[in-house]
N, C-alpha and C positions, 0 to 999 in steps of 0.2 A: 362664915362662909358668905358672901355674898349670892345674890341671888339667882347667877347665872352660874355658879361656881357649882351650887344645887341642880342646877338643872341639867348639865352636863355631868353628873356623876354615877349617873346610874351604866350598866356595863355597853350599852346597843348607842346611839347616834341619833341624838333628840331630831333631827333633819335628814339622818339618814347619808350615806359613802356619797353618792351620786350626785354632780353638780348638776343648779340650775339649767335646764331645756337654754331657759333661753343665753346664756350664756355658753356652752355649747355649740348654738348654731353661730355666734358674732366673736368666737376666740379666736379666726381666723382673720381678724381685721385690728388683732393690736399687733404695734408695731415692733419690732424684733430688734433684740439686741439692748434692751434697755430695760430695769429692772419692773416688774410688776408689785402693785402694794394692795392686798385686798382685809381691808376695813369691816372691822366687824366682826371676821370672819368663825368664832367661832371654834366649830370638832373639825372644820379646815377642809371639807368635801371640794368647795369652792377652789381652792388655792389647790391644791395636792391634783386636783384637775390639770389646771394651768402649769403645774410643773412637771406634769407628765407630760406636755405638749414640749419640754426645753425648756422652758422659760424662767429667770432667773425670778421666786416669787418672794414676797417677803406676808407674811399672815400677820396681821395685827389683833388682837382681843384682849376687853380687860380679864375674860378666865383664866388664868394658870393651868384650870382644869382642863378644859375648852380644848386649850393648844397645846398639851401636852397629848391629849386623845387624835389632834393631828397631824403630830411628828409618829404618833404611832403609826398611826394610818397612810403616813411617806414613807415610813419604812417599810412598812405590809408592802407597798405596791414600787421600792426601789426608787423612789425619786429624791430630789433634794430640797428638801422647804427650812428657810427661814423663818422664827417666830418671836416675836416681840410680844410681850403684857404690857399694855397700857392701858391706862381710859383713853377715851377719845378726845376727852373733855381739855387732857394736855399732851395729849401724842398733837408731837406738828412735822409733818412730813419731809423732807431737803427738799426747796422750790428747786420745779424744773426737773428732777431729776427722772422720772416711773413714763415708762410708755404708755402703763393703764393703772387707774386707779377702780377695782372693783369693791362693789358695795349692792348684797343682794341681802336683801329682809334686814336692814340697819335702819329702826325705829328708832328717831334722836325725838325730843323732844325739842318744839321749833325752836328757841336761843341756841341750841349748843347743834343742833341739827345747821344750820345754816353756816355756823364756826365751823361744821368737818365738813363739811360741801366746798365750805371756798377754800378752804387749806386745800383738799384734794382737788381744788381745779390749779391751784396754781402748785402744787405737786408735778404736773405733769409735765414732761418735755414736748416742745413743738410737734403739734402732729398726734400727741399722745391721745387716749382713750378712756372714756368714761363712760363704766358699761353701770347699769345699775337694773334694780329692780326691786318693790316695793309696792305693800297694798296698799289701796284705796281706800277715799273715806266708805264705799259703793263695799267691802270687807265686813263692815259691821252688819251689816243683814247675813253673812255667812257664818259659817263656821269651823273654815279650814284654816285658822290660823290667826298669828297677828296681836297687836295691842286692839285693846277693845276700849282706848280713849281716839277721840276722832281730832285730837290734834299733834296726836304721832303720825297721822299716818298723810300719805303723800297725792299731790296731783300733779301733771303735767306745768300747768303756770307756776307753782309752786317753788319744781324743780329749775326751772327756767331761769328764775330768781335768784335760784342759790349758786348758780354757779357761773360767777365770771369767765369771759375768755374763753364758752366755751358755743361751739355750734353744734347742735343737735341733730344729728341724721334722720334719728328713727325718737322719737317720744311718743307712745301710745298709753291706752288703755284699752284693755280687756283682760276677758274672762277666761278663763281655762282652768283643767283640773288639774290638782297639786297631786304628789304622788310622793312626799319625800319626808322617810321618816316616820312616825305615830308626832308629831307636832305640825303636822303641814301635809293635814289628807283632803282634798273632795274641794267641789265649787271655789276658785278663788277670783277677787276683784282685784288685778293687782295696775301699776304701771310702770314700764318699762323700756330702755333709754342706753339708743349709744349717742354720745358726745364727743365732739372731738377740737381740741384745743385748735386756734387756729396758727399756721405758723409763721 
């Protein structure tokens, strides 16, 4: 069993069933009529929320256990959700197809992060958006979740360099209170952004 399958194997949801507040605030800016790609989606809280807005959503994650729970959550809420079990190192989205790519607390080693982010940028249709939220290095002083390795944490400068062709309308570092299941609780230092692919 891989570590993520193990993390998601309990009866509850490690990060809760409610979406990221940042995603909720920005979801209205996702272009309609094109599919949405939610990468590193785990147990599905964000993808299911977006599907509930009537969007065509594909949730991608390396954990079959997490995505099985995502499918059950979607069924409980009566919304359709497509799921794909794939290692993000190998997953190449269809270029130019998506109205949005969502990456919420998807923390990857630097080389892989750059590859995944560049593929995400390429996956966007013209005027498509990236919605991203992640922990910053300041999170190392806090205990509300996230990786304990500094090189797995993100800052605005690194994110700007990772997404060719994306213009960031919002890209900011903030501190906030997380209340997202048992593994994201308390004060947190995050970077959050909305970027748009140039038409």
